[in-house]
N, C-alpha and C positions, 0 to 999 in steps of 0.2 A: 827694901827691895835689893836684890842681888844684881849690882850693875858693875862689878869689878871688870868684867870683860870689856864693856863699853868704855869705861874710864881709861883702860890701857890702850884701847883702839883709837879713840878720838880725843885729840887735844881740845877741840871745840867743846866737847861734853865735859872734859876734865876741868877746863878753865871756868866753866859755868855751873859746876855741880852744886853751888850754893842755892841755885834756883829750885832744885828738886830734892836736895839731900834730906829734908825733913818731911817730905810729902808722903802721905799714905796712898795706897792704890786707888781708893775711892776719889781722891782729888784729881785723878787723871782721866776720869770719865769725860765723855764729850761735853755734857752739860756743865761740868765743873770747869773745864778748860775755857769754854765759851763765856761762862760767868766771870772768870778771872780776867779774860780779855776785855770784856765790857766794862768791868770796874776800873781797870787800869787805863783804858783808852783816853778818857778825858784829860788825864795829866799831860799828855803829849800835845795837846792843843790849847793848853792854858799858859799864856805868856809869863805868868808869875811862877810857874812850876819849874823846878830844876830839870825836869824831863822834857821841857818844851822843844819840839822839833827833833828830838833824838829818836826818830822813828825806828831805827835799826835795833835799838835795845829791846823794845817790846817784841819786835818780830823774832829776835833770837830766842827770847824766853818762850814764845809760843811754839817755835820750831822744836825746842827741846821737849816741851811737855807733850806735843803731838807724837813725836818720834818715840819717846820712851813708853808712852801708852800703847803704841803699836808693838814695840819690842817685847814688853812684858805680857802681851796677849789680851789687853783690855779692849782694844779696838783692832779690827782687821784693816787690810789695806784700803778697801773701799771707804770705810768710815773715816779713816785717817786723812786720806786725800780730800774727801769731801769737806771735812771739818776745816782742814788747812785752807782749802779754796774759799770756803764761806768767810773765814776770818780775813783772808787777804782781800777779798772783794769788799768787805765792809771797811777794812783799813784804808784801802786805796780810794774808795768812794769818799770817806771822811776827809782824806787829804785834799782831794780835788775840791770838794765843797767848802772846806775851810779856807783855802787860798782864794777861791773865786768869790766867796762872800766878803772877804776883806776889800775887794775891789769893786764889786757890783752889787746893787740891791736886788735887781730883777734879772735873773739869768737862768733859773732852773727850767723854765718852760720852753726854752729855745735851743737846748742842746741835749745830747745824750752820748754816752761812751759805750762802745761795744768791746767786750773782752773776747779775744780769740785764742786759739791754741790751747795750751794746758789749762789756763784759767777759764777759757771759754767753755770747756767741757767738764769743768769742776774736777779735774784730775791733776791738780798742780803738785809738782814736787818742790823740794825745798830751795832749789837753785834755778828753777826754770825762768827763762826770760818771760816778761809779761808783754803780750802783743795787744795793742789797742788801736781802735779807729775812733776818732772824735768827730761827730757830725753836728753842725751848727746851722740853724735856720735863720739865715741872714735877712730874708725878706720880712720876717715877722718880728725880729728883734730890733730894738733901737740901738743896740751895741754894734758898731761896725765890725765886720768879720776880721779886718786887719788887727784891730785892737784886741779882740778876743783871742786871736791866734797868737799874738805877742804874749798875752797873759799865760796861755797854755804852755808856750815855750819856756817861760820863766819858771813855771811850776815844775815842768819836766827836768829842767836844768838843776833845780833845787833838790829834787828827790831822787834823781837817777845818776847824779855825778857824786864823786867822793867828797863828802862834806859831813858836818854834824847831822844834817837833815837827810842824809842818804837813806833811801828806802829800798830800792830794787832797780835792776836794769830793766828799762822800759823801751820797747821796740815799736816804732810807728811806721815801719816800712810796708805794712800790708794795706795802707790806706789807698783810696783811688788815686790814680796818676793823672792829675790835671795839668801837669807841666808848669806849675808855679811853685813858689817857695813856701806856701802855707802847709802846715801839718794838720790844721783843722780843715775838714771837708764840708763844703756847702751842701745843705740838705737836698735841694732840687737838682743841683748838678750831679750829686751822687746817685740819685734815682735814675737820671738820664744816662749816666755812665754805665751802671750795672745793667740797665735794661737794653742798652745798645751795643756796648763794646766790652762788657764784663767778660773776663777770661775764665777758663775752666779752673785754674788754680784758685781764683778768687771765689768761685762757687764752692769749691771744696773747703776753703777757709771759713766761709759762712756756716758750713755744716758743723763747724767746731767753734761756735761763738755763742755768747749770751749777753744780755743787758747788764751793764755795770752800774751806771748811775745817770742822773739827769731826768729828762721827761720820759716816763715809760710809755705814755700814750703816743708821743711823737715817734718813739722807737717802734711801736707796734704798727703805726701807719706806714713807716718806712719799710718794715719787713713785708707788709702786705703789698706795697707798691712794687717790690722787686721779687714777689713770690714766683712769678713766671720764670725768672732767671734762676732762682735757687732750686726749684723743683720742676724739672721739665717733664711734661706729660709724654713727650716723644723721646724714645731712647736714642742716645747719641753715643754709640759704642766706639766710634773712632775718637770721640772726645776722651774716652777712658784711656785709649792707647796713648793719646797726647799727654794726659796727666801722668801716666805711668813713667813717661820720659822725664817728668819733672823731679821724680824722686831718685836721687843718686845716693847709693849706699857707700859708706866708707869701706875701703878694702882692708881686710885683716892683714897685718904685717907680723910675720912670725907668730909669736904667742900673744900679741897685743890685740885686744878687741874693744871696739867702742860699743858699750852696752846699749846705747841709744840708736846710733846710725849705721852700724855695721849690718850687712845683709843677714836677715834671719833673727834680728833682735827687736827691740821695742818698736822702732819706727816701721819695721816690716809688718808686725802685728797690727799696728794702727792703720797702715795703708790697706791691708786686706779688708778690714772692717769698713773703712771709709770709701774704698772702691765700691763695695757692695752697697753702701749707703747712697753714694752718688748715683749709682746705676738704677736703684729701685725706689728711692724716696719720693720720686714724682708720682708713683702709683701707691706705694705702701706707706701710709702716713705715720705708722709707728716707727719707721726708720728715720723720721725727722728729729728724733730725740738727740740732744747734744751729748748725753752721757754715754761714754764708751761702755760703761758697766751695764746700762740698760740695753744698749745695742747688742751686747753679748746675748742677753736673754731673748731679745726679739729674733735674732738670727738662729738661736737654738730652736725656736719654734717654727722656723721656716726652712725645713730641710731640702726643699726644692731649690733654694738659693745656694746653700752650702751644707755639706754633710755635717750632721750633728757631732760626729767624732772629731771633725776638723776644727769646728768652732770651740769645742771643749778643750782641745789641745792648745789652740791659740790663747784662750782665756787663761789656762794654767801657766803657759810659758810667760804670758804678759805679766801676770802678778808676781811670778818669781823674778823676772828681770827687774821689775820695779822695786822689789825688795833689795836686790843687789845695788840698784841705782841709789836708793835711799842711804844705804850703808856708805857708798862712795861719797855722796854729798855731805853726809853728816861728819865724816872724818875730819875735814878742815872747814866745814861750812862754806864750800865752794863748789862750782860746777865742774866736777871731775867725772868723766864718763868712760875713760880709757882704763882698762884693767889688763892685768897679766894673768895667764893661767897658772903661773907659779906664785900668785899673790897669797902669801901665808896669812896675811891679816884676814882676808875673806874666808879662808879655810877654817878659821877659828869658829865661824858661825855655821858653816856647812862644809864638812870635810870633802864632800863629793860635788861641790859647786861647779868645778871645771867640767866634770863628766856631764852634769845636768845641762849646763848652758850649751855645750856642744851638741848634745842630743836634741835639745829643744830647737836650736837654730837650724839643724839639718831638716827637721820635720816642718818647721815654719817656712823655710825656703821652698820645700817641695809643694806646700799648699799654695804659696804665692805664685810659683811657676805654673801651676795647673790652671790658674785663673786666666793666664795669657799665653797658654801654650800655642805655638804655631802648628796647626794641623796641615797635612798635605793629603789631598784626596787623589788617588791614582785612578785614571779612567779604566773601567772594566767593561764599559758598554760596547756594543757592536753597532757601528754607524749604519751598516747595511740593513739593520732591522727597521730603519725609518724610511718613509717614502721620500721622494725627491724634494718636495716642498719643505719637509721637516729638516732634511739635511742642509738645505739652503739657510734656513733659520738658524740652525746650530752653528754653521760656519760664520754667520753674521755675528753671533755672540763672541766667538773666539777672535774674530777680526777686531771687534770693539776692544776686547781686552788687550790685544797686541798693539793696536795702532792709536787708540784714543785715551788709554789710561796711563798716565805718566808715572804714578807711584808704584814702585815695585811691590810693596806690601799689599796695596789695594788690588793690583793686577793678580797677585797670588790668591787673594780672598775671592775675587771674581771668578777665576778659573775653578777654584774649589767648589763653589756653589753650582756651577754648570756641570762639572763632573759628577757631583753628588746626585743631582737631579737626574741626569742621564743614566747613571748607574742603577737607579731605581726603576725608571719608567721604560727602559728599552725592551723589557720582556713582557710588558703589559699589553693587553689587547687594544686599548684605546691610546696607545703611545703617541700617535701623530696628533690626535686631538689634544692630548696633554701638553705637547710641545707648543701648540698655538696658545693655549691658556697661560702657560708659564712665560711665553715670550711677551705677552701683553703686560704682565706684572714686572718682568725684568726690564722692560723698555721704559715704562712710565713711573715705576716706583723709585723716584729720585735716581733715575738712570741705572737702577740695579745696584748701585754702590751700597746703599743703605741696606738692601736686602742681603747682600753678601756679608755685611757686618753683622746683621742679625744671626745669620747662619753660623758665623764665627763663634758667637757666644752662646748659641743654643742650636745644635745641629738637628734637633728633633723637628725643627720647623719645616724641613723639606718633606718628610713623611706626612705631616699633617696637611701641607698644601696639596700633595698628591691625593690625599683622602678627600679633601674638599672639592678639588677639581673633578674627581671621579664620581662623587656622590651628591653634590648639591649645586645645581645651576644658580639658585638664588644666592647662596653664600659666595660662589665664585664671582657673580656680578657685583656683589657688595665689596669684595676684595679689590676688584678692578676699579670701582668707582671711588672707594674710600681706602686707599692703600694703607693708612695707619692701622687698619684692623689687623694687619699681619702682626703688629706688635702686641695686640690683645692676646694672641696665641702664646707669644713668648712670656707675657705676664702670667698667663694661666700656668704654663709649665713650671715657672719659677715660684709661684705664690699660691696658686689655686684660686677658687672663685668665692670662698667663704665671705670675704669682705667687699666683694664687688657690688657697688650700688651707685646709681646716678646721683652724685653729690659733688658740689664744687665749693670752693672758697671764693666769695665774690671779691672782685678786684676793682669795683667802682668804675668799670669801663663796660658799657652795655654790650658792645660788639664782641669783646673778648669773652665776657661772661656767657653770652649767648652761644658763641662757638664752642666753648668748653662744655657747656651743658649738653648741646646736641651731640658732640663727639663722644662724650661720656655715655650717653644713652645708646648710641650706635654700637659702641664697644660692648656694653653689657648685653644687648639683645643678640648681637652677632655671636658672642661667646656662649650664651645659653642655647642658642640654636645649634651651634657646633657640638656642645655637650650632649644635647638630645640625640643628634645623629650618631655620636660615638657611644651612646648608651652609658654615659658616665654620670648621669643624673636621673633621679626617679621622675616619673611623669608628674606627680603632684608637686615636687620641688621645682620642676621646670615651669609649670604654670604659675606657681607662686612667685618665683624669681622674676619672670618676665613682667608680671603684674606689678610687683613691688617697684621695679625700676621705672616703669611707665608712670605709675602714680607719683613717684618721687620727682620725676622729670616735670610732669604737669604742674605739680605744686610749686616747684622751684622756679620754673619759667614764668608762671603767673605772678609769683611773688616778685620776681625781677622786674617784670613789666609794670606791675602796680607801684612798686617803690620808686621807680624812675619817674612815673607819671606824677605821683604825689610830690616828689622832690621838685620836679620842673614847674609844677603849678602851685607850690608852696601851700599844700594842703596838710591837714593832720592825718594821721594813720587811720585806716579803716579795715575792718575785718570782712573781706570778701573771699569766698572759698569755692573751689570747684566741686560739683556733684557728678559722680560717675554713674553710668548705667551700663548694664550688660556684663560681659565676662570679666573685664578688668576690675569692675566693682566687686566681683565675687572672688577675685584672685584666681581667675581661670583663663587668663589671656594666653593665646597661642599665636603662632607665626602668621596666621591668616586673619586674626581677630581685629576688628575695629575697636576704638575706645570712644564711646559716646559720652558727651560732656555737656554740662549746664552750670550756671553760676547762681549762688544765693548770697545775699548780704546780711550780716548779723547786726549791723548798727546803722545809724543815720549820721555818721560823722562827716560824710561828704554828700553832695547832691546826687540825686538819681541820675542826672545827666552825666556827671563825672564818672559814676559807676559804669554806665553804658559805654562811655568812651574807653575806659580801661579794658573792659571785656572785648570791645571791638579791636583795640590795639593788639590784644593777645591773639585774637583770631587772625589778624593780619600777619602777625609774626609766624603763626602756624602755617598759613597758606604760602608765605613767601620763602620760608627757610627750611621747613620740614619735608623730608623725602617720604612720600606716602608709601613707597615700596619698603621702607624700613619700619615705619609705624604710621598708622592712619588714625588721627584724632578727628572724630566726626561730631560737629556741633549743629548739624542740620535738623536732627530729629528733636524738636523741642517737646518737652514732656506734656505741655498743655496745648499742643496744636501749633500750626504755623503762625497763628496770629498772636501768640503769647510773646512777651518781651524776652530779651536775651538774658536778663537778670531780674530776680524778684527778691523780696524780703524772705527771711527764714520763716517768719510767722505765716506768710501767705503760702509758702511752699508746704508747710505742715498742714495748714488748714485745707488746702486743696485735696490732699490725699485722704485726710480724715473725713471729709464730707463727700467723697466721690466713691460711688459703688460700681463704676464701670470696670468690667473684667480686664480690659486692656491695661488700665492704670494699676490694677492690682498686681499684674505680672511685672509691670514697669517698676513699681515702687519696691517690690521684693528684690529686684536686681539693681538697687542703687546704694551708693555710699558717699559720705561726705569726706573730703580730703582736707584735713586741718591738723595743725600742730598744737592746737589749744585743747587740752584734755576736757575742759568743761563743755565745750561745744560737741566734742566727740561723744561724750557720755549722754548728753541731752538728745543728740540725734539718734543714738542707738536706743535710748529709752522710748522716744516717740515712735520710732519705726516699729519696734517690737509691740508696743501698745496698739498702734493703728492696725497692724497685720492681724493681731489677735481679735480685732473687732470686725474684720472683713466677713461679709457673707460668703458662703462657698461659691467658687467659680462654677458657672453654669456649664455642664458638659456639652451643651449645644454650641457654646462659644468655642470650646476646644475642638469640636468636630469641624467647625467652620474654618478654624486656623489650619488644621491638618489638611483640609481640602485645598486651601489656598496654596500651602507649601508643597503639596504633591502635584500641582498642575504641571510644573516642569521639574521633574524629580532629579536631584543631584545630591551628593554626599552632604553638602553644607545644609541643605533643606532638611534632610533626615535628622541631622544633629540638632537643628533648631526645634524640630518637632519633639525630639527626645528631651531637650531642655525644658520645653513647655510642660511636658508630662510630669517631670520631676517637680517643677514649681507648683503645678496643679495639686500634686499630692501634699506638698508642704502647706499650701494655703488652706486646703480642704481637710488637713490633718488626717489623710488617708494613706493607705499602702496599696493602691490599685495597680501601680506599675513598678515592677521589679526589674529595672533596666539600667542600673548604674554601671555595671560591668560592660554592657553593650555600648553604652555612651562613651566610656573611656576608650574602648577599642576604636570606635568610629572617629573620635577626636584625634587619637594618635595617627590613624590612617590618613585623615585629611591633612594633618600637620606634615606628615611625610610627603604627601602629594605636593604640598605647597613648597617645601624645601627642596625636594628632589626633582620637581617638574615631571612627575610620573603619574600614571593612573593605576590605582590599587585594585581595580576591577572587582569591587565589592558588589555582591548581589543586593542592591538596595531594596528591591521588592520584598526580599525575605524579611528585612527589618521593619518594613511597613506592615506586612501581614502579621508580624509578631505582636505588634501593639493593638491591632484590630481584633485579634483573638482574645 
């Protein structure tokens, strides 16, 4: 290998060239380096070995092998930093476990170590500090926390101070601040700390963290316990402003640049990525990834969050900066980040490095500034266009800004959103009505402050609020009752609706899980109704998405209720599942649709009485907490009449429809579906349903005429739709093509959906559609 340039550049490499002088390129592949590390590692923990505790020696060898493999083009930057991070994690874990095992027999199940920063995101460079938090479960361990803390301090002193056993500089300052002398943090106290007083910079630090060693199950439980702190469902844009102030960039002096901390360099690139991660990871689960390399890919596919060309430029600059940083660190194997633009040593590797880094930094600073640019909205509205009542309301808004908001920045943001709204509506016909609607939201949505912050980070929100206020009474009422739905619009603008579905991570707290489930359902239904009105979604997709989210909600809510009942009563698990009837079962739910529900049990693991209690508890939750104007889940229409039980066995359910030739039940069974996450049950249900329907006798036309007569007694649009639905199912069961009405049915459904959302009358000639089917 041609390494003369490196040997002349770095004394560290020159003094250790014996390590690689006889190596071939194939010995520098990732698997070869890792194999070498694993074979050498035991020697440093064997007290009889001459290498015992000389941890720095092996570390230096691996640094050289990883760097040279990158330099000669065997591994790219991503592979090199990941390999180095994996090795350092393994090395550090071995060190902690080695010294702890010398003192304690049983310790592994009661502690874990979290790696943060560069090691946490598996992007470690050769001289990075290692940031750690050590959590200890003092209640379950027989080891006193004071003794464990003392042992940890001894280990850290041994491996992070200058001595034969020196390993690396280790930083413990990111741990929770309990105001005591311990560097080990108690498990339960840490959960309470982050859940109650955790600060924004700590939330950001956890976005850049991973498990190092100890009990992985304890670590997972810990992360789940503070999940609400880490990934907020509600956007907190002023928190982002606060975090921005935490990042202070080094000022460039003359031709000196800190490649890590100067504005426009490594830390700026990282901050942009992690600002976006902090902002959107509560909604977009793919952004919870700790790897900055994977975050680049996620952001590249989310152009509503950041422009693709911007994230591409950040990525390109970041990797170039990191290459320069590696060269600086490898020169003397030290943490050296300051460079001079006249640095002739670096010019040996790239003669244009000075031009490149200055151009990169200029572009990176522009991207960073765009994220937090202070906009100013000049008033262009004419106050005289509004009536007296509206002018009084507007004056109240500005008085609030002037007299009640202390912060200059928040005052400016508040004035901006008022001016922006008035600039849009003052020329509209219903401007005075729009003032009243906006006043309600501005007054009650966290005093308008949060709404102003939302506008600051996505100014499209005003136009969409005007659209909703102007076009949908139903959605306007939902916004006023559930203010957080405003954020659903911002989420859509920045991410789209492709991955929006009612789904939560259970936090083992029934009230919190219930609230999150309901809010998530309301968000999804609100958004799809909005998309329907904006004509941004096809009618088929609209029906499907509404149905899918309601089905998911019912399944998850019932699972939540069932699991808590089983746990409270110390029962074994049982398979009880909802059966849906009607439009939601057929994935045709619309804004006016009910979702009819029943329950069946697939086993006898618990008593029938317990099964009934679980279902009744579910119904109680539905009645008590669910807003029927958002979604109506109806369990009154029992499939076997009012005298039937609220839950029956799967075998009895199938047997009933198999042996029943009543035309009403034929229609009912055709429009039912089992909601389950167990594939064998789903397949069996589908098979039995298909088989039973194939054995049905034809529906008697007399029954159909009777139903049409009943539905036309008091003719309205919903009744006509019901009749058309019956006719389609009649054709399906009878295997006929008597009624060619599918296009008419879609038109009628769309019309009723618009009537429901807009609170209007479409004035459709219903008699025309009745005559059409009678002919």
